[in-house]
mmCIF file of the C-alpha atoms, coordinates in Angstrom:
data_MODEL
# 
_entry.id   MODEL 
# 
loop_
_atom_site.group_PDB 
_atom_site.id 
_atom_site.type_symbol 
_atom_site.label_atom_id 
_atom_site.label_alt_id 
_atom_site.label_comp_id 
_atom_site.label_asym_id 
_atom_site.label_entity_id 
_atom_site.label_seq_id 
_atom_site.pdbx_PDB_ins_code 
_atom_site.Cartn_x 
_atom_site.Cartn_y 
_atom_site.Cartn_z 
_atom_site.occupancy 
_atom_site.B_iso_or_equiv 
_atom_site.pdbx_formal_charge 
_atom_site.auth_seq_id 
_atom_site.auth_comp_id 
_atom_site.auth_asym_id 
_atom_site.auth_atom_id 
_atom_site.pdbx_PDB_model_num 
ATOM 1   C CA . UNK A 1 1   ? 0.000   0.000   0.000   1.00 0.00 ? 1   UNK A CA 1 
ATOM 2   C CA . UNK A 1 2   ? 1.127   3.559   -0.637  1.00 0.00 ? 2   UNK A CA 1 
ATOM 3   C CA . UNK A 1 3   ? 0.138   6.651   1.319   1.00 0.00 ? 3   UNK A CA 1 
ATOM 4   C CA . UNK A 1 4   ? 0.196   10.191  0.006   1.00 0.00 ? 4   UNK A CA 1 
ATOM 5   C CA . UNK A 1 5   ? 0.146   13.512  1.834   1.00 0.00 ? 5   UNK A CA 1 
ATOM 6   C CA . UNK A 1 6   ? -1.792  16.501  0.530   1.00 0.00 ? 6   UNK A CA 1 
ATOM 7   C CA . UNK A 1 7   ? 0.793   19.042  1.734   1.00 0.00 ? 7   UNK A CA 1 
ATOM 8   C CA . UNK A 1 8   ? 4.532   19.469  1.523   1.00 0.00 ? 8   UNK A CA 1 
ATOM 9   C CA . UNK A 1 9   ? 5.877   16.602  3.561   1.00 0.00 ? 9   UNK A CA 1 
ATOM 10  C CA . UNK A 1 10  ? 8.305   13.743  3.323   1.00 0.00 ? 10  UNK A CA 1 
ATOM 11  C CA . UNK A 1 11  ? 6.721   10.373  4.044   1.00 0.00 ? 11  UNK A CA 1 
ATOM 12  C CA . UNK A 1 12  ? 8.401   7.088   4.818   1.00 0.00 ? 12  UNK A CA 1 
ATOM 13  C CA . UNK A 1 13  ? 7.327   3.447   4.940   1.00 0.00 ? 13  UNK A CA 1 
ATOM 14  C CA . UNK A 1 14  ? 9.858   1.370   6.853   1.00 0.00 ? 14  UNK A CA 1 
ATOM 15  C CA . UNK A 1 15  ? 8.507   -2.087  6.015   1.00 0.00 ? 15  UNK A CA 1 
ATOM 16  C CA . UNK A 1 16  ? 9.572   -3.645  2.713   1.00 0.00 ? 16  UNK A CA 1 
ATOM 17  C CA . UNK A 1 17  ? 7.226   -6.605  3.201   1.00 0.00 ? 17  UNK A CA 1 
ATOM 18  C CA . UNK A 1 18  ? 4.730   -7.964  5.702   1.00 0.00 ? 18  UNK A CA 1 
ATOM 19  C CA . UNK A 1 19  ? 3.860   -11.671 5.902   1.00 0.00 ? 19  UNK A CA 1 
ATOM 20  C CA . UNK A 1 20  ? 0.564   -12.877 7.340   1.00 0.00 ? 20  UNK A CA 1 
ATOM 21  C CA . UNK A 1 21  ? -1.677  -15.943 7.370   1.00 0.00 ? 21  UNK A CA 1 
ATOM 22  C CA . UNK A 1 22  ? -5.315  -15.856 6.246   1.00 0.00 ? 22  UNK A CA 1 
ATOM 23  C CA . UNK A 1 23  ? -7.504  -14.399 8.982   1.00 0.00 ? 23  UNK A CA 1 
ATOM 24  C CA . UNK A 1 24  ? -4.728  -12.491 10.740  1.00 0.00 ? 24  UNK A CA 1 
ATOM 25  C CA . UNK A 1 25  ? -4.594  -8.690  10.977  1.00 0.00 ? 25  UNK A CA 1 
ATOM 26  C CA . UNK A 1 26  ? -1.985  -6.443  9.398   1.00 0.00 ? 26  UNK A CA 1 
ATOM 27  C CA . UNK A 1 27  ? -1.051  -2.758  9.686   1.00 0.00 ? 27  UNK A CA 1 
ATOM 28  C CA . UNK A 1 28  ? 0.883   -0.682  7.144   1.00 0.00 ? 28  UNK A CA 1 
ATOM 29  C CA . UNK A 1 29  ? 2.625   2.303   8.716   1.00 0.00 ? 29  UNK A CA 1 
ATOM 30  C CA . UNK A 1 30  ? 3.243   5.647   7.033   1.00 0.00 ? 30  UNK A CA 1 
ATOM 31  C CA . UNK A 1 31  ? 5.503   7.988   9.004   1.00 0.00 ? 31  UNK A CA 1 
ATOM 32  C CA . UNK A 1 32  ? 6.563   11.525  8.284   1.00 0.00 ? 32  UNK A CA 1 
ATOM 33  C CA . UNK A 1 33  ? 10.049  12.986  8.372   1.00 0.00 ? 33  UNK A CA 1 
ATOM 34  C CA . UNK A 1 34  ? 8.959   16.598  8.081   1.00 0.00 ? 34  UNK A CA 1 
ATOM 35  C CA . UNK A 1 35  ? 5.651   18.237  7.516   1.00 0.00 ? 35  UNK A CA 1 
ATOM 36  C CA . UNK A 1 36  ? 4.090   21.649  6.903   1.00 0.00 ? 36  UNK A CA 1 
ATOM 37  C CA . UNK A 1 37  ? 0.913   21.851  8.993   1.00 0.00 ? 37  UNK A CA 1 
ATOM 38  C CA . UNK A 1 38  ? -1.903  19.321  9.242   1.00 0.00 ? 38  UNK A CA 1 
ATOM 39  C CA . UNK A 1 39  ? -2.490  16.975  6.336   1.00 0.00 ? 39  UNK A CA 1 
ATOM 40  C CA . UNK A 1 40  ? -4.544  14.136  5.022   1.00 0.00 ? 40  UNK A CA 1 
ATOM 41  C CA . UNK A 1 41  ? -3.135  10.988  3.448   1.00 0.00 ? 41  UNK A CA 1 
ATOM 42  C CA . UNK A 1 42  ? -4.135  9.145   0.324   1.00 0.00 ? 42  UNK A CA 1 
ATOM 43  C CA . UNK A 1 43  ? -3.615  5.394   0.531   1.00 0.00 ? 43  UNK A CA 1 
ATOM 44  C CA . UNK A 1 44  ? -3.031  3.438   -2.666  1.00 0.00 ? 44  UNK A CA 1 
ATOM 45  C CA . UNK A 1 45  ? -2.908  -0.234  -3.523  1.00 0.00 ? 45  UNK A CA 1 
ATOM 46  C CA . UNK A 1 46  ? -1.213  -1.865  -6.480  1.00 0.00 ? 46  UNK A CA 1 
ATOM 47  C CA . UNK A 1 47  ? -1.044  -5.443  -7.687  1.00 0.00 ? 47  UNK A CA 1 
ATOM 48  C CA . UNK A 1 48  ? 1.989   -6.591  -9.688  1.00 0.00 ? 48  UNK A CA 1 
ATOM 49  C CA . UNK A 1 49  ? 0.476   -6.144  -13.173 1.00 0.00 ? 49  UNK A CA 1 
ATOM 50  C CA . UNK A 1 50  ? -2.067  -3.421  -12.398 1.00 0.00 ? 50  UNK A CA 1 
ATOM 51  C CA . UNK A 1 51  ? -2.069  0.351   -11.985 1.00 0.00 ? 51  UNK A CA 1 
ATOM 52  C CA . UNK A 1 52  ? -2.380  2.223   -8.684  1.00 0.00 ? 52  UNK A CA 1 
ATOM 53  C CA . UNK A 1 53  ? -5.877  2.334   -7.191  1.00 0.00 ? 53  UNK A CA 1 
ATOM 54  C CA . UNK A 1 54  ? -6.912  4.768   -4.458  1.00 0.00 ? 54  UNK A CA 1 
ATOM 55  C CA . UNK A 1 55  ? -8.291  2.948   -1.418  1.00 0.00 ? 55  UNK A CA 1 
ATOM 56  C CA . UNK A 1 56  ? -9.342  6.129   0.412   1.00 0.00 ? 56  UNK A CA 1 
ATOM 57  C CA . UNK A 1 57  ? -7.969  9.294   1.909   1.00 0.00 ? 57  UNK A CA 1 
ATOM 58  C CA . UNK A 1 58  ? -7.635  9.813   5.634   1.00 0.00 ? 58  UNK A CA 1 
ATOM 59  C CA . UNK A 1 59  ? -7.863  13.138  7.433   1.00 0.00 ? 59  UNK A CA 1 
ATOM 60  C CA . UNK A 1 60  ? -5.479  12.946  10.390  1.00 0.00 ? 60  UNK A CA 1 
ATOM 61  C CA . UNK A 1 61  ? -6.908  15.718  12.554  1.00 0.00 ? 61  UNK A CA 1 
ATOM 62  C CA . UNK A 1 62  ? -10.525 14.520  12.455  1.00 0.00 ? 62  UNK A CA 1 
ATOM 63  C CA . UNK A 1 63  ? -10.086 10.817  11.688  1.00 0.00 ? 63  UNK A CA 1 
ATOM 64  C CA . UNK A 1 64  ? -12.426 11.192  8.688   1.00 0.00 ? 64  UNK A CA 1 
ATOM 65  C CA . UNK A 1 65  ? -12.100 8.533   5.957   1.00 0.00 ? 65  UNK A CA 1 
ATOM 66  C CA . UNK A 1 66  ? -13.378 9.196   2.408   1.00 0.00 ? 66  UNK A CA 1 
ATOM 67  C CA . UNK A 1 67  ? -13.989 5.921   0.578   1.00 0.00 ? 67  UNK A CA 1 
ATOM 68  C CA . UNK A 1 68  ? -15.623 7.455   -2.476  1.00 0.00 ? 68  UNK A CA 1 
ATOM 69  C CA . UNK A 1 69  ? -13.125 6.098   -4.993  1.00 0.00 ? 69  UNK A CA 1 
ATOM 70  C CA . UNK A 1 70  ? -14.740 2.770   -5.869  1.00 0.00 ? 70  UNK A CA 1 
ATOM 71  C CA . UNK A 1 71  ? -11.979 0.476   -4.630  1.00 0.00 ? 71  UNK A CA 1 
ATOM 72  C CA . UNK A 1 72  ? -13.372 -3.111  -4.794  1.00 0.00 ? 72  UNK A CA 1 
ATOM 73  C CA . UNK A 1 73  ? -11.969 -4.007  -1.335  1.00 0.00 ? 73  UNK A CA 1 
ATOM 74  C CA . UNK A 1 74  ? -12.473 -0.651  0.369   1.00 0.00 ? 74  UNK A CA 1 
ATOM 75  C CA . UNK A 1 75  ? -14.503 -2.134  3.237   1.00 0.00 ? 75  UNK A CA 1 
ATOM 76  C CA . UNK A 1 76  ? -11.595 -4.435  4.168   1.00 0.00 ? 76  UNK A CA 1 
ATOM 77  C CA . UNK A 1 77  ? -9.493  -1.407  5.156   1.00 0.00 ? 77  UNK A CA 1 
ATOM 78  C CA . UNK A 1 78  ? -9.499  1.164   7.911   1.00 0.00 ? 78  UNK A CA 1 
ATOM 79  C CA . UNK A 1 79  ? -6.984  3.769   9.105   1.00 0.00 ? 79  UNK A CA 1 
ATOM 80  C CA . UNK A 1 80  ? -5.985  5.581   12.250  1.00 0.00 ? 80  UNK A CA 1 
ATOM 81  C CA . UNK A 1 81  ? -3.565  8.286   13.329  1.00 0.00 ? 81  UNK A CA 1 
ATOM 82  C CA . UNK A 1 82  ? -0.409  7.271   15.193  1.00 0.00 ? 82  UNK A CA 1 
ATOM 83  C CA . UNK A 1 83  ? 2.249   9.280   17.017  1.00 0.00 ? 83  UNK A CA 1 
ATOM 84  C CA . UNK A 1 84  ? 4.602   9.094   14.035  1.00 0.00 ? 84  UNK A CA 1 
ATOM 85  C CA . UNK A 1 85  ? 2.070   9.280   11.202  1.00 0.00 ? 85  UNK A CA 1 
ATOM 86  C CA . UNK A 1 86  ? -0.797  6.958   10.289  1.00 0.00 ? 86  UNK A CA 1 
ATOM 87  C CA . UNK A 1 87  ? -1.580  3.284   9.749   1.00 0.00 ? 87  UNK A CA 1 
ATOM 88  C CA . UNK A 1 88  ? -3.640  1.418   7.186   1.00 0.00 ? 88  UNK A CA 1 
ATOM 89  C CA . UNK A 1 89  ? -5.218  -1.712  8.711   1.00 0.00 ? 89  UNK A CA 1 
ATOM 90  C CA . UNK A 1 90  ? -6.799  -4.927  7.489   1.00 0.00 ? 90  UNK A CA 1 
ATOM 91  C CA . UNK A 1 91  ? -8.545  -6.736  10.344  1.00 0.00 ? 91  UNK A CA 1 
ATOM 92  C CA . UNK A 1 92  ? -8.824  -10.094 8.557   1.00 0.00 ? 92  UNK A CA 1 
ATOM 93  C CA . UNK A 1 93  ? -6.382  -10.807 5.746   1.00 0.00 ? 93  UNK A CA 1 
ATOM 94  C CA . UNK A 1 94  ? -7.717  -12.691 2.697   1.00 0.00 ? 94  UNK A CA 1 
ATOM 95  C CA . UNK A 1 95  ? -5.868  -14.678 0.039   1.00 0.00 ? 95  UNK A CA 1 
ATOM 96  C CA . UNK A 1 96  ? -6.613  -12.042 -2.607  1.00 0.00 ? 96  UNK A CA 1 
ATOM 97  C CA . UNK A 1 97  ? -4.840  -9.394  -0.514  1.00 0.00 ? 97  UNK A CA 1 
ATOM 98  C CA . UNK A 1 98  ? -1.567  -11.192 -1.291  1.00 0.00 ? 98  UNK A CA 1 
ATOM 99  C CA . UNK A 1 99  ? 1.105   -9.808  -3.608  1.00 0.00 ? 99  UNK A CA 1 
ATOM 100 C CA . UNK A 1 100 ? -0.256  -6.275  -3.281  1.00 0.00 ? 100 UNK A CA 1 
ATOM 101 C CA . UNK A 1 101 ? 1.704   -3.102  -2.586  1.00 0.00 ? 101 UNK A CA 1 
ATOM 102 C CA . UNK A 1 102 ? 0.235   -0.626  -0.128  1.00 0.00 ? 102 UNK A CA 1 
ATOM 103 C CA . UNK A 1 103 ? 1.751   2.835   -0.409  1.00 0.00 ? 103 UNK A CA 1 
ATOM 104 C CA . UNK A 1 104 ? 1.368   6.299   1.065   1.00 0.00 ? 104 UNK A CA 1 
ATOM 105 C CA . UNK A 1 105 ? 2.574   9.458   -0.645  1.00 0.00 ? 105 UNK A CA 1 
ATOM 106 C CA . UNK A 1 106 ? 2.341   11.482  -3.854  1.00 0.00 ? 106 UNK A CA 1 
ATOM 107 C CA . UNK A 1 107 ? 5.986   10.655  -4.559  1.00 0.00 ? 107 UNK A CA 1 
ATOM 108 C CA . UNK A 1 108 ? 5.815   6.890   -4.625  1.00 0.00 ? 108 UNK A CA 1 
ATOM 109 C CA . UNK A 1 109 ? 8.571   4.785   -3.156  1.00 0.00 ? 109 UNK A CA 1 
ATOM 110 C CA . UNK A 1 110 ? 8.644   1.023   -3.003  1.00 0.00 ? 110 UNK A CA 1 
ATOM 111 C CA . UNK A 1 111 ? 5.695   0.842   -0.604  1.00 0.00 ? 111 UNK A CA 1 
ATOM 112 C CA . UNK A 1 112 ? 5.046   -2.247  1.499   1.00 0.00 ? 112 UNK A CA 1 
ATOM 113 C CA . UNK A 1 113 ? 4.318   -5.594  -0.132  1.00 0.00 ? 113 UNK A CA 1 
ATOM 114 C CA . UNK A 1 114 ? 1.925   -8.020  1.589   1.00 0.00 ? 114 UNK A CA 1 
ATOM 115 C CA . UNK A 1 115 ? 2.439   -11.794 1.387   1.00 0.00 ? 115 UNK A CA 1 
ATOM 116 C CA . UNK A 1 116 ? -0.470  -14.000 2.491   1.00 0.00 ? 116 UNK A CA 1 
ATOM 117 C CA . UNK A 1 117 ? 0.969   -17.456 3.108   1.00 0.00 ? 117 UNK A CA 1 
ATOM 118 C CA . UNK A 1 118 ? 1.631   -20.155 5.680   1.00 0.00 ? 118 UNK A CA 1 
ATOM 119 C CA . UNK A 1 119 ? 5.360   -19.920 5.005   1.00 0.00 ? 119 UNK A CA 1 
ATOM 120 C CA . UNK A 1 120 ? 7.582   -18.594 7.779   1.00 0.00 ? 120 UNK A CA 1 
ATOM 121 C CA . UNK A 1 121 ? 9.783   -15.526 7.451   1.00 0.00 ? 121 UNK A CA 1 
ATOM 122 C CA . UNK A 1 122 ? 13.418  -16.563 6.867   1.00 0.00 ? 122 UNK A CA 1 
ATOM 123 C CA . UNK A 1 123 ? 16.348  -14.128 6.964   1.00 0.00 ? 123 UNK A CA 1 
ATOM 124 C CA . UNK A 1 124 ? 18.701  -14.040 3.970   1.00 0.00 ? 124 UNK A CA 1 
ATOM 125 C CA . UNK A 1 125 ? 22.097  -15.694 3.890   1.00 0.00 ? 125 UNK A CA 1 
ATOM 126 C CA . UNK A 1 126 ? 24.497  -12.871 2.962   1.00 0.00 ? 126 UNK A CA 1 
ATOM 127 C CA . UNK A 1 127 ? 28.013  -13.188 1.537   1.00 0.00 ? 127 UNK A CA 1 
ATOM 128 C CA . UNK A 1 128 ? 30.458  -10.755 -0.051  1.00 0.00 ? 128 UNK A CA 1 
ATOM 129 C CA . UNK A 1 129 ? 32.917  -11.684 -2.789  1.00 0.00 ? 129 UNK A CA 1 
ATOM 130 C CA . UNK A 1 130 ? 35.356  -9.865  -5.079  1.00 0.00 ? 130 UNK A CA 1 
ATOM 131 C CA . UNK A 1 131 ? 33.375  -9.475  -8.301  1.00 0.00 ? 131 UNK A CA 1 
ATOM 132 C CA . UNK A 1 132 ? 36.492  -10.009 -10.451 1.00 0.00 ? 132 UNK A CA 1 
ATOM 133 C CA . UNK A 1 133 ? 39.835  -11.677 -9.804  1.00 0.00 ? 133 UNK A CA 1 
ATOM 134 C CA . UNK A 1 134 ? 41.804  -8.952  -11.575 1.00 0.00 ? 134 UNK A CA 1 
ATOM 135 C CA . UNK A 1 135 ? 41.711  -5.197  -11.356 1.00 0.00 ? 135 UNK A CA 1 
ATOM 136 C CA . UNK A 1 136 ? 39.643  -3.619  -14.095 1.00 0.00 ? 136 UNK A CA 1 
ATOM 137 C CA . UNK A 1 137 ? 41.467  -1.804  -16.872 1.00 0.00 ? 137 UNK A CA 1 
ATOM 138 C CA . UNK A 1 138 ? 40.005  1.485   -15.690 1.00 0.00 ? 138 UNK A CA 1 
ATOM 139 C CA . UNK A 1 139 ? 41.877  1.148   -12.378 1.00 0.00 ? 139 UNK A CA 1 
ATOM 140 C CA . UNK A 1 140 ? 38.900  0.062   -10.300 1.00 0.00 ? 140 UNK A CA 1 
ATOM 141 C CA . UNK A 1 141 ? 37.435  -3.187  -9.011  1.00 0.00 ? 141 UNK A CA 1 
ATOM 142 C CA . UNK A 1 142 ? 34.157  -4.236  -7.439  1.00 0.00 ? 142 UNK A CA 1 
ATOM 143 C CA . UNK A 1 143 ? 32.557  -6.267  -4.661  1.00 0.00 ? 143 UNK A CA 1 
ATOM 144 C CA . UNK A 1 144 ? 29.528  -8.522  -5.018  1.00 0.00 ? 144 UNK A CA 1 
ATOM 145 C CA . UNK A 1 145 ? 27.061  -8.859  -2.131  1.00 0.00 ? 145 UNK A CA 1 
ATOM 146 C CA . UNK A 1 146 ? 24.752  -11.860 -2.528  1.00 0.00 ? 146 UNK A CA 1 
ATOM 147 C CA . UNK A 1 147 ? 21.549  -12.413 -0.522  1.00 0.00 ? 147 UNK A CA 1 
ATOM 148 C CA . UNK A 1 148 ? 19.843  -15.800 -0.909  1.00 0.00 ? 148 UNK A CA 1 
ATOM 149 C CA . UNK A 1 149 ? 17.592  -18.420 0.725   1.00 0.00 ? 149 UNK A CA 1 
ATOM 150 C CA . UNK A 1 150 ? 15.221  -15.794 2.198   1.00 0.00 ? 150 UNK A CA 1 
ATOM 151 C CA . UNK A 1 151 ? 11.468  -15.484 2.435   1.00 0.00 ? 151 UNK A CA 1 
ATOM 152 C CA . UNK A 1 152 ? 9.873   -13.204 1.471   1.00 0.00 ? 152 UNK A CA 1 
ATOM 153 C CA . UNK A 1 153 ? 12.283  -12.761 -1.470  1.00 0.00 ? 153 UNK A CA 1 
ATOM 154 C CA . UNK A 1 154 ? 12.445  -8.972  -1.096  1.00 0.00 ? 154 UNK A CA 1 
ATOM 155 C CA . UNK A 1 155 ? 15.511  -7.162  0.289   1.00 0.00 ? 155 UNK A CA 1 
ATOM 156 C CA . UNK A 1 156 ? 17.125  -3.721  0.235   1.00 0.00 ? 156 UNK A CA 1 
ATOM 157 C CA . UNK A 1 157 ? 20.897  -3.253  -0.029  1.00 0.00 ? 157 UNK A CA 1 
ATOM 158 C CA . UNK A 1 158 ? 23.104  -0.506  1.360   1.00 0.00 ? 158 UNK A CA 1 
ATOM 159 C CA . UNK A 1 159 ? 26.894  -0.215  1.692   1.00 0.00 ? 159 UNK A CA 1 
ATOM 160 C CA . UNK A 1 160 ? 29.236  1.369   4.231   1.00 0.00 ? 160 UNK A CA 1 
ATOM 161 C CA . UNK A 1 161 ? 33.004  1.547   4.514   1.00 0.00 ? 161 UNK A CA 1 
ATOM 162 C CA . UNK A 1 162 ? 35.440  1.935   7.390   1.00 0.00 ? 162 UNK A CA 1 
ATOM 163 C CA . UNK A 1 163 ? 39.115  2.898   7.420   1.00 0.00 ? 163 UNK A CA 1 
ATOM 164 C CA . UNK A 1 164 ? 41.458  1.730   10.210  1.00 0.00 ? 164 UNK A CA 1 
ATOM 165 C CA . UNK A 1 165 ? 38.624  1.259   12.742  1.00 0.00 ? 165 UNK A CA 1 
ATOM 166 C CA . UNK A 1 166 ? 37.450  4.828   12.143  1.00 0.00 ? 166 UNK A CA 1 
ATOM 167 C CA . UNK A 1 167 ? 33.828  5.977   11.766  1.00 0.00 ? 167 UNK A CA 1 
ATOM 168 C CA . UNK A 1 168 ? 31.504  4.186   9.354   1.00 0.00 ? 168 UNK A CA 1 
ATOM 169 C CA . UNK A 1 169 ? 30.804  6.070   6.128   1.00 0.00 ? 169 UNK A CA 1 
ATOM 170 C CA . UNK A 1 170 ? 27.596  5.562   4.157   1.00 0.00 ? 170 UNK A CA 1 
ATOM 171 C CA . UNK A 1 171 ? 28.215  5.048   0.453   1.00 0.00 ? 171 UNK A CA 1 
ATOM 172 C CA . UNK A 1 172 ? 25.870  6.528   -2.143  1.00 0.00 ? 172 UNK A CA 1 
ATOM 173 C CA . UNK A 1 173 ? 23.652  4.318   -4.274  1.00 0.00 ? 173 UNK A CA 1 
ATOM 174 C CA . UNK A 1 174 ? 25.329  5.817   -7.371  1.00 0.00 ? 174 UNK A CA 1 
ATOM 175 C CA . UNK A 1 175 ? 28.258  3.472   -6.710  1.00 0.00 ? 175 UNK A CA 1 
ATOM 176 C CA . UNK A 1 176 ? 26.122  0.321   -6.615  1.00 0.00 ? 176 UNK A CA 1 
ATOM 177 C CA . UNK A 1 177 ? 24.086  -1.787  -9.042  1.00 0.00 ? 177 UNK A CA 1 
ATOM 178 C CA . UNK A 1 178 ? 21.344  -4.034  -7.660  1.00 0.00 ? 178 UNK A CA 1 
ATOM 179 C CA . UNK A 1 179 ? 20.305  -7.217  -9.470  1.00 0.00 ? 179 UNK A CA 1 
ATOM 180 C CA . UNK A 1 180 ? 17.341  -9.455  -8.680  1.00 0.00 ? 180 UNK A CA 1 
ATOM 181 C CA . UNK A 1 181 ? 16.321  -12.897 -9.889  1.00 0.00 ? 181 UNK A CA 1 
ATOM 182 C CA . UNK A 1 182 ? 14.228  -15.770 -8.562  1.00 0.00 ? 182 UNK A CA 1 
ATOM 183 C CA . UNK A 1 183 ? 15.400  -16.841 -5.104  1.00 0.00 ? 183 UNK A CA 1 
ATOM 184 C CA . UNK A 1 184 ? 18.257  -14.377 -4.700  1.00 0.00 ? 184 UNK A CA 1 
ATOM 185 C CA . UNK A 1 185 ? 19.329  -10.768 -5.073  1.00 0.00 ? 185 UNK A CA 1 
ATOM 186 C CA . UNK A 1 186 ? 22.729  -9.138  -5.458  1.00 0.00 ? 186 UNK A CA 1 
ATOM 187 C CA . UNK A 1 187 ? 24.403  -5.749  -5.222  1.00 0.00 ? 187 UNK A CA 1 
ATOM 188 C CA . UNK A 1 188 ? 27.646  -4.791  -6.965  1.00 0.00 ? 188 UNK A CA 1 
ATOM 189 C CA . UNK A 1 189 ? 29.734  -1.997  -5.426  1.00 0.00 ? 189 UNK A CA 1 
ATOM 190 C CA . UNK A 1 190 ? 32.301  -0.189  -7.571  1.00 0.00 ? 190 UNK A CA 1 
ATOM 191 C CA . UNK A 1 191 ? 35.607  0.364   -5.744  1.00 0.00 ? 191 UNK A CA 1 
ATOM 192 C CA . UNK A 1 192 ? 38.423  2.760   -6.528  1.00 0.00 ? 192 UNK A CA 1 
ATOM 193 C CA . UNK A 1 193 ? 41.523  0.582   -6.514  1.00 0.00 ? 193 UNK A CA 1 
ATOM 194 C CA . UNK A 1 194 ? 43.671  2.923   -4.451  1.00 0.00 ? 194 UNK A CA 1 
ATOM 195 C CA . UNK A 1 195 ? 41.217  2.527   -1.574  1.00 0.00 ? 195 UNK A CA 1 
ATOM 196 C CA . UNK A 1 196 ? 40.918  -1.271  -1.613  1.00 0.00 ? 196 UNK A CA 1 
ATOM 197 C CA . UNK A 1 197 ? 43.653  -2.128  0.855   1.00 0.00 ? 197 UNK A CA 1 
ATOM 198 C CA . UNK A 1 198 ? 42.876  0.638   3.362   1.00 0.00 ? 198 UNK A CA 1 
ATOM 199 C CA . UNK A 1 199 ? 39.094  0.211   3.696   1.00 0.00 ? 199 UNK A CA 1 
ATOM 200 C CA . UNK A 1 200 ? 36.835  -2.589  4.792   1.00 0.00 ? 200 UNK A CA 1 
ATOM 201 C CA . UNK A 1 201 ? 33.376  -2.636  3.268   1.00 0.00 ? 201 UNK A CA 1 
ATOM 202 C CA . UNK A 1 202 ? 30.082  -3.623  4.895   1.00 0.00 ? 202 UNK A CA 1 
ATOM 203 C CA . UNK A 1 203 ? 27.069  -4.770  2.912   1.00 0.00 ? 203 UNK A CA 1 
ATOM 204 C CA . UNK A 1 204 ? 23.820  -4.334  4.851   1.00 0.00 ? 204 UNK A CA 1 
ATOM 205 C CA . UNK A 1 205 ? 20.754  -6.261  3.684   1.00 0.00 ? 205 UNK A CA 1 
ATOM 206 C CA . UNK A 1 206 ? 17.384  -5.124  5.045   1.00 0.00 ? 206 UNK A CA 1 
ATOM 207 C CA . UNK A 1 207 ? 14.699  -7.817  5.255   1.00 0.00 ? 207 UNK A CA 1 
ATOM 208 C CA . UNK A 1 208 ? 11.414  -8.390  7.082   1.00 0.00 ? 208 UNK A CA 1 
ATOM 209 C CA . UNK A 1 209 ? 13.189  -10.909 9.333   1.00 0.00 ? 209 UNK A CA 1 
ATOM 210 C CA . UNK A 1 210 ? 15.881  -8.412  10.309  1.00 0.00 ? 210 UNK A CA 1 
ATOM 211 C CA . UNK A 1 211 ? 18.993  -6.786  8.890   1.00 0.00 ? 211 UNK A CA 1 
ATOM 212 C CA . UNK A 1 212 ? 21.925  -9.026  7.982   1.00 0.00 ? 212 UNK A CA 1 
ATOM 213 C CA . UNK A 1 213 ? 25.416  -7.619  7.373   1.00 0.00 ? 213 UNK A CA 1 
ATOM 214 C CA . UNK A 1 214 ? 28.451  -9.099  5.673   1.00 0.00 ? 214 UNK A CA 1 
ATOM 215 C CA . UNK A 1 215 ? 31.797  -7.385  6.227   1.00 0.00 ? 215 UNK A CA 1 
ATOM 216 C CA . UNK A 1 216 ? 34.638  -7.712  3.750   1.00 0.00 ? 216 UNK A CA 1 
ATOM 217 C CA . UNK A 1 217 ? 38.214  -6.714  4.324   1.00 0.00 ? 217 UNK A CA 1 
ATOM 218 C CA . UNK A 1 218 ? 40.063  -6.325  1.041   1.00 0.00 ? 218 UNK A CA 1 
ATOM 219 C CA . UNK A 1 219 ? 43.788  -6.671  0.552   1.00 0.00 ? 219 UNK A CA 1 
ATOM 220 C CA . UNK A 1 220 ? 45.182  -7.245  -2.935  1.00 0.00 ? 220 UNK A CA 1 
ATOM 221 C CA . UNK A 1 221 ? 41.990  -8.972  -4.006  1.00 0.00 ? 221 UNK A CA 1 
ATOM 222 C CA . UNK A 1 222 ? 41.672  -11.176 -0.911  1.00 0.00 ? 222 UNK A CA 1 
ATOM 223 C CA . UNK A 1 223 ? 38.360  -10.870 0.920   1.00 0.00 ? 223 UNK A CA 1 
ATOM 224 C CA . UNK A 1 224 ? 37.516  -12.166 4.393   1.00 0.00 ? 224 UNK A CA 1 
ATOM 225 C CA . UNK A 1 225 ? 33.799  -12.386 5.112   1.00 0.00 ? 225 UNK A CA 1 
ATOM 226 C CA . UNK A 1 226 ? 32.137  -11.883 8.504   1.00 0.00 ? 226 UNK A CA 1 
ATOM 227 C CA . UNK A 1 227 ? 28.399  -12.241 8.934   1.00 0.00 ? 227 UNK A CA 1 
ATOM 228 C CA . UNK A 1 228 ? 26.506  -10.341 11.598  1.00 0.00 ? 228 UNK A CA 1 
ATOM 229 C CA . UNK A 1 229 ? 22.781  -10.401 12.236  1.00 0.00 ? 229 UNK A CA 1 
ATOM 230 C CA . UNK A 1 230 ? 21.039  -7.414  13.745  1.00 0.00 ? 230 UNK A CA 1 
ATOM 231 C CA . UNK A 1 231 ? 17.371  -6.964  14.598  1.00 0.00 ? 231 UNK A CA 1 
ATOM 232 C CA . UNK A 1 232 ? 15.330  -4.778  12.348  1.00 0.00 ? 232 UNK A CA 1 
ATOM 233 C CA . UNK A 1 233 ? 14.244  -1.357  13.542  1.00 0.00 ? 233 UNK A CA 1 
# 
């Protein structure tokens, strides 16, 4: 589901996926980073091969919900204000709610994807490898971060680096290429060769089951991998 604010605000949905069994309840959160005054939120739903459909809009200050948009499942949903934003709720999940994206916001991000299944959530197995055995002609090399064996099969990659036990530095997404195929996902980070031996690189993989990190310490193409699990926020 996707939520949208009527005023100038930055909205965030922390959950990539939510997994539920038939008959259970589920809540999609939509928080705000900054906001100009009171606002109302549009909530959208999208199936894989379909366009966005408005579920309703929700007025935060009054709690008013306008369902006049003809969504076929509008009566399955409700919403309420929270301390950090608002939540879209389904009291009893149905099979046909599965594989849908619920989003909030006029500027759409990835939203939150709902899986309706009896399968259990399984964290990814994460490993980091040198993407090539020799330095590229351009004077750079790359690292490959592989996430596999997870359910749901949806992850989000980010990279950090650290020099001589100093502070962690976030790396921009411009330096990485993410690839996805059935059962696994990967992220390739471009490295500048002169930095390889002095930095260690950390690949962080966000998943519904928690965040898993793999740390690589490069030295002349040799990579040592350490895996560390951390609970999701």
